[in-house]
C-alpha positions in Angstrom: 97.2 74.2 78.5 94.9 74.1 75.5 95.7 73.3 71.9 93.6 73.8 68.8 91.5 71.2 67.0 91.6 71.8 63.3 88.1 71.2 62.0 87.5 74.4 60.2 85.2 73.0 57.5 83.0 71.4 60.0 82.8 74.6 62.0 81.8 76.6 58.9 78.9 74.2 58.3 77.8 74.4 62.0 77.8 78.2 62.0 75.0 78.3 59.5 73.0 75.8 61.5 73.3 77.2 65.1 69.9 77.6 66.7 69.0 81.2 66.8 67.1 80.6 70.0 70.3 79.8 71.9 68.7 77.7 74.6 69.7 76.4 78.1 69.9 78.6 81.2 71.3 81.4 79.0 68.0 82.2 77.3 64.9 83.9 78.8 63.6 87.4 79.2 66.0 90.2 78.2 68.0 91.9 80.9 67.6 95.1 78.9 63.8 95.1 78.9 62.4 98.1 80.7 65.9 99.0 82.0 67.5 100.7 79.0 70.5 99.4 77.1 73.4 97.5 78.7 76.8 96.7 77.3 78.6 93.6 78.5 82.3 93.4 77.9 83.9 89.9 77.5 87.6 89.3 77.0 88.7 86.3 75.1 91.6 84.9 73.1 92.1 86.1 69.5 90.2 83.8 67.1 92.1 80.8 66.0 90.5 80.8 62.6 88.0 82.9 60.6 85.5 80.1 61.2 86.0 80.4 64.9 85.3 84.1 64.7 82.0 83.4 62.8 80.9 81.1 65.5 81.4 83.6 68.2 79.7 86.3 66.2 76.7 84.1 65.7 76.5 83.2 69.3 76.8 86.9 70.3 74.0 87.8 68.0 71.8 85.0 69.3 72.3 86.2 72.9 71.5 89.8 72.0 68.3 88.7 70.2 67.3 86.8 73.3 68.1 89.8 75.5 66.8 93.0 73.9 68.7 96.1 74.8 71.9 94.1 75.6 75.1 94.5 73.6 77.9 92.1 74.0 81.4 93.5 73.3 83.9 90.8 72.5 87.5 92.0 73.1 89.9 89.6 71.4 93.5 89.5 72.6 96.4 87.4 71.4 96.8 84.4 73.7 100.5 85.1 74.4 99.6 88.6 75.7 96.3 87.8 77.4 97.4 87.0 81.0 99.7 90.0 81.1 97.0 92.4 79.8 94.4 90.9 82.2 96.7 91.1 85.1 97.3 94.8 84.4 93.5 95.4 84.1 92.8 93.6 87.4 95.5 95.6 89.1 94.1 98.9 87.9 90.5 97.8 88.7 89.6 98.1 85.0 88.9 94.4 84.4 86.0 93.5 82.0 82.7 92.2 83.2 83.7 88.7 82.3 86.5 86.8 80.4 88.3 83.7 79.6 90.7 82.4 82.2 93.2 79.5 81.9 92.3 76.8 84.3 95.3 77.0 86.7 94.6 80.7 87.3 91.1 80.3 88.6 92.1 79.3 92.2 94.5 82.3 92.4 91.9 84.8 91.3 89.2 83.2 93.4 91.2 83.2 96.6 92.3 86.8 96.3 88.8 88.0 95.6 89.3 89.0 91.9 86.4 86.9 90.6 83.0 86.1 91.9 81.4 82.8 93.0 78.9 81.2 90.6 75.4 82.1 91.8 73.4 79.2 93.2 71.0 77.7 90.6 72.7 79.2 87.6 73.5 75.7 86.2 72.8 72.1 86.9 76.2 70.7 87.8 75.1 67.2 86.7 75.0 68.5 83.1 78.8 69.0 82.9 81.9 66.8 82.8 83.1 66.6 86.3 86.7 67.2 85.5 85.9 70.3 83.5 83.7 71.7 86.2 86.2 71.0 88.9 88.8 73.2 87.2 86.7 76.1 88.5 86.7 75.0 92.2 88.7 76.7 94.9 88.1 76.2 98.6 85.2 73.9 97.8 83.3 76.6 95.9 82.6 77.1 92.2 84.1 80.3 90.7 83.6 80.0 87.0 82.2 77.9 84.2 84.2 75.7 81.9 84.0 76.5 78.2 86.2 74.0 76.5 88.4 71.1 77.5 91.1 68.9 76.1 93.3 66.0 77.2 96.0 63.6 76.1 95.7 60.0 75.1 97.9 57.2 73.8 98.8 57.3 70.1 99.9 53.9 68.8 101.4 52.6 65.5 99.1 49.8 64.4 101.8 48.0 62.5 103.9 47.8 65.6 101.2 47.6 68.2 98.0 46.1 66.7 96.0 46.2 69.9 96.5 49.2 72.2 97.4 48.4 75.8 94.8 49.1 78.5 97.0 48.6 81.6 100.5 49.5 82.7 101.6 45.9 82.5 100.3 45.6 78.9 102.0 48.9 78.1 105.4 47.7 79.3 104.9 44.3 77.6 104.0 45.9 74.2 107.0 48.4 74.4 109.4 45.5 75.3 108.1 43.4 72.3 108.6 46.2 69.9 112.2 47.0 71.0 113.1 43.3 71.2 112.0 42.9 67.6 114.0 45.9 66.4 116.7 47.5 68.5 116.4 50.7 66.4 112.8 51.2 67.3 111.6 52.4 70.8 108.6 51.0 72.3 107.4 54.3 73.7 108.2 58.0 73.4 108.4 58.5 77.2 107.4 62.0 78.3 110.2 64.3 79.5 110.7 66.2 82.7 109.5 69.6 81.4 106.3 71.6 82.0 104.4 69.6 79.4 105.4 66.2 80.9 104.6 67.5 84.4 101.1 68.5 83.1 100.5 65.0 81.8 101.9 63.3 84.9 98.9 63.7 87.3 96.7 61.7 84.9 99.1 58.8 85.3 99.1 59.2 89.1 95.3 59.2 89.2 95.5 56.0 87.1 97.2 54.4 90.1 94.4 55.6 92.4 96.4 58.6 93.7 96.5 62.3 93.6 99.2 65.0 93.8 97.8 67.0 96.7 94.9 67.2 99.1 94.3 71.0 98.8 91.5 71.0 101.3 93.7 69.3 103.9 96.8 71.1 102.8 98.7 67.9 102.2 101.3 67.1 99.5 100.8 63.5 98.3 103.1 63.1 95.3 105.8 61.5 97.5 103.4 58.6 98.2 103.2 55.2 96.5 100.8 56.0 93.6 102.9 58.9 92.3 106.2 57.1 92.9 104.8 54.1 91.0 103.7 56.4 88.1 107.1 57.9 87.8 108.8 54.5 88.1 106.6 53.3 85.2 108.2 56.0 83.0 111.6 55.1 84.3 111.1 51.4 83.5 109.8 52.2 80.0 113.1 53.7 79.1 114.6 50.2 79.1 112.7 49.5 75.9 112.6 53.1 74.8 116.1 54.6 74.7 116.3 58.4 74.5 119.0 58.0 71.9 116.1 56.9 69.7 113.3 59.1 70.9 115.4 62.3 71.0 115.3 62.2 67.2 112.9 64.4 65.2 109.3 63.3 65.4 110.1 59.7 66.5 106.5 58.5 66.5 105.6 60.0 63.2 108.8 58.6 61.6 108.1 55.1 62.9 110.9 55.1 65.4 108.7 55.0 68.5 105.7 52.6 68.5 103.7 54.7 71.0 103.5 58.3 72.3 101.3 60.4 74.5 99.8 63.5 72.9 96.6 65.4 72.3 94.0 66.0 69.6 96.0 69.0 68.2 98.5 66.5 66.7 96.0 64.4 64.8 95.4 66.6 61.8 99.2 67.4 61.6 100.1 63.7 61.5 97.4 63.0 59.0 98.6 65.7 56.7 102.4 65.4 57.0 102.6 61.6 57.5 99.7 60.1 55.4 101.3 56.7 55.3 101.4 56.3 59.1 98.7 53.9 60.2 98.0 55.0 63.8 95.2 54.9 66.3 94.4 56.7 69.5 93.3 55.0 72.7 92.7 56.1 76.3 95.8 56.1 78.6 96.7 52.8 80.1 96.2 52.7 83.9 97.1 50.6 86.9 93.9 50.5 89.0 91.4 52.9 87.4 90.9 54.8 84.2 92.1 58.4 84.5 93.6 61.3 82.7 94.5 65.0 82.9 92.7 68.0 81.5 93.4 71.4 79.9 91.3 74.1 78.4 89.6 77.4 79.3 87.2 78.5 81.9 85.1 81.7 82.0 84.7 84.0 85.0 83.0 87.1 86.2 85.2 89.8 87.7 84.4 91.4 91.0 84.7 94.9 89.6 82.2 94.3 86.8 79.1 96.4 86.6 76.8 93.8 85.0 77.5 90.7 87.0 74.0 89.1 86.7 74.1 89.6 82.9 77.7 88.4 82.8 76.7 85.1 84.4 73.8 84.7 82.0 76.2 85.1 79.1 78.7 82.6 80.4 75.9 80.1 81.0 74.7 80.7 77.4 78.2 79.9 76.1 78.4 76.7 78.0 74.8 75.4 77.6 73.8 72.4 75.5 72.7 74.4 72.5 75.9 76.5 72.1 78.8 74.8 73.8 79.6 72.4 71.0 80.4 75.2 68.6 81.9 77.5 71.2 84.2 74.8 72.5 85.4 74.0 69.0 86.0 77.7 68.3 88.1 77.8 71.4 90.1 74.8 70.3 88.7 72.0 72.5 85.9 69.6 73.2 82.5 70.5 74.8 82.1 70.7 78.6 78.4 70.2 78.5 77.4 66.5 78.4 74.6 67.1 76.0 76.4 69.5 73.6 76.9 68.4 70.1 80.6 67.5 69.3 81.7 69.1 66.1 82.4 66.3 63.6 86.0 65.1 63.7 87.9 61.9 62.8 87.6 58.5 64.5 90.3 59.5 67.0 88.0 61.8 68.9 86.2 58.9 70.5 89.3 58.1 72.6 89.7 61.7 73.8 86.0 62.0 74.7 86.3 58.7 76.7 89.4 60.1 78.4 87.6 63.3 79.4 85.0 61.3 81.2 87.7 60.3 83.7 89.8 63.5 83.6 90.9 65.1 86.9 91.4 68.8 87.4 94.7 70.1 88.5 95.1 71.0 92.2 93.3 74.2 93.2 96.5 75.8 94.4 97.4 79.4 93.4 101.0 78.5 92.9 100.4 75.3 90.9 101.9 76.6 87.7 105.2 77.2 89.6 105.0 73.8 91.3 104.4 72.1 88.0 107.1 73.9 86.0 109.8 74.5 88.7 109.5 71.6 91.1 107.7 68.5 89.6 109.2 68.8 86.1 112.8 68.8 87.3 112.0 65.9 89.7 110.6 63.9 86.8 113.7 64.6 84.7 116.0 63.7 87.6 114.5 60.3 87.9 114.4 59.7 84.1 118.1 60.6 83.8 119.1 58.4 86.7 120.3 61.2 88.9 117.8 60.0 91.6 115.4 57.2 92.2 111.7 58.0 91.6 111.2 58.0 95.4 114.1 60.3 96.1 113.2 62.7 93.3 109.5 63.0 94.5 110.4 63.2 98.2 112.7 66.1 97.5 110.1 67.8 95.3 107.4 67.3 97.9 109.5 68.9 100.5 110.1 71.9 98.3 106.4 72.2 97.6 105.5 72.1 101.3 108.0 74.9 101.9 106.6 77.0 99.0 103.0 76.5 100.1 103.6 76.7 103.8 102.0 73.3 104.3 103.0 70.8 107.0 101.3 67.8 105.5 
C-alpha cells in the first residue's frame, strides 16, 4: 500500500541535477558492447506527475549512456489496472523482462516460480533499509529489490497534545487528558477494522515485541499476548475516543481528535486545506520497542524474460545511492538505499524516516492480502465494536488463518 508524496517542485529541481554517470552497482561496462543492441522492457505504474515522468526519463537515459547498445522501454500502466494486466501477461508467458511489484505479491510470485532470485553479489544488503529489503524475501531467499517505501506515524495536534507520546501508557494518558478536558473532543482517531487498519496493525504488534506469523516455522502468532495487547490498546483508547466523535468528517483536521495515525501522503493535503491546524508528526508509540509497518513497491525480474542479467543491472541502478532518492520520490515514497538523497520535504519527514528504520515487512505468505482484508480486519472490528474480546477475536481469526494456510502451528 503506497501513497504519493507531493513534492513536485523539489523533484523538478532534482531532475536537472541528477548525475549523468548514474553510479552504484548499476553502472559499468555496457551490456550491449560487442553484442549488438538489446531492448529491456520494464513495466511500471503510470507517472503520478509530469515531474515524476521527467525523473524516470532522465534515469533511463543515464542507464543507456552507461550501457551502449541498450534500450530501456518503459511501459507505464494505470495502477488500478496493473496487477490484472501483469497477471494476464504472466499467465500467457508474455511478462516483461522486469517490472514493479506490490510488496505482498512478491512471495506469491516467488514461490510459484514466476520471478527470479536476486543474483549473489548484485547488491550489498547492508546498504538498504532492512524492512524494505525484507519485503522481497520468501522462503529465506531474496527475490527482488525495493524501490520505494512508506509508512505511517502519529499525527498530533500541538494545541491539545504539546508533547507527542512515546509509549503506549503515555498515549493513553494523553488521550484521556484531552477527552476529560472537553467531552466533545476525542483523544485519538482509533483505526478501524478494515484493510487499512489491518495493514497498520502489525506495526503496533511489533511495538509489543511480537509478530503476526512465523512464516518459516508455519506458525500463526497473532493470537498470542503481543498481538492481543496491541488490539486491546485500541479497544481501551475508545474510552477517551468515542466513535460518535471520530466518525465525523476529518476529525483530526477539524480539531475533533487530538491524534491520528496516517502517512506522508496526508501532510500536504492538511497543510493546504487546513492551514490553521498546528500539528506535528512523531514515530508511533510502542510498548517495549520502537516499530512500525511498511508499504511501497519492489522491482522483480520475470522468469520468462530474455535479458535477465541486464534486467538485474537496471533494477540495481534504480535502487542505488545515486538514483534511488529521485526514483523513490517519483514512485511516491522514500528511498530504500541508506545513502540515497531524500528529496527535500517538510519537517514532518524526519518522523517517517525514523519510523522506517524500525519498520517490519509483512509476512511472506502468498495469501497475506486475503488474510489481512478478510480475516484480521473483521477481527479488529469485532473487538472494537464490543462483539468479542480482543483475545476471542484474534483466537478466532488465527484459527481461520491456520485453516486457510494449512498450518498446524
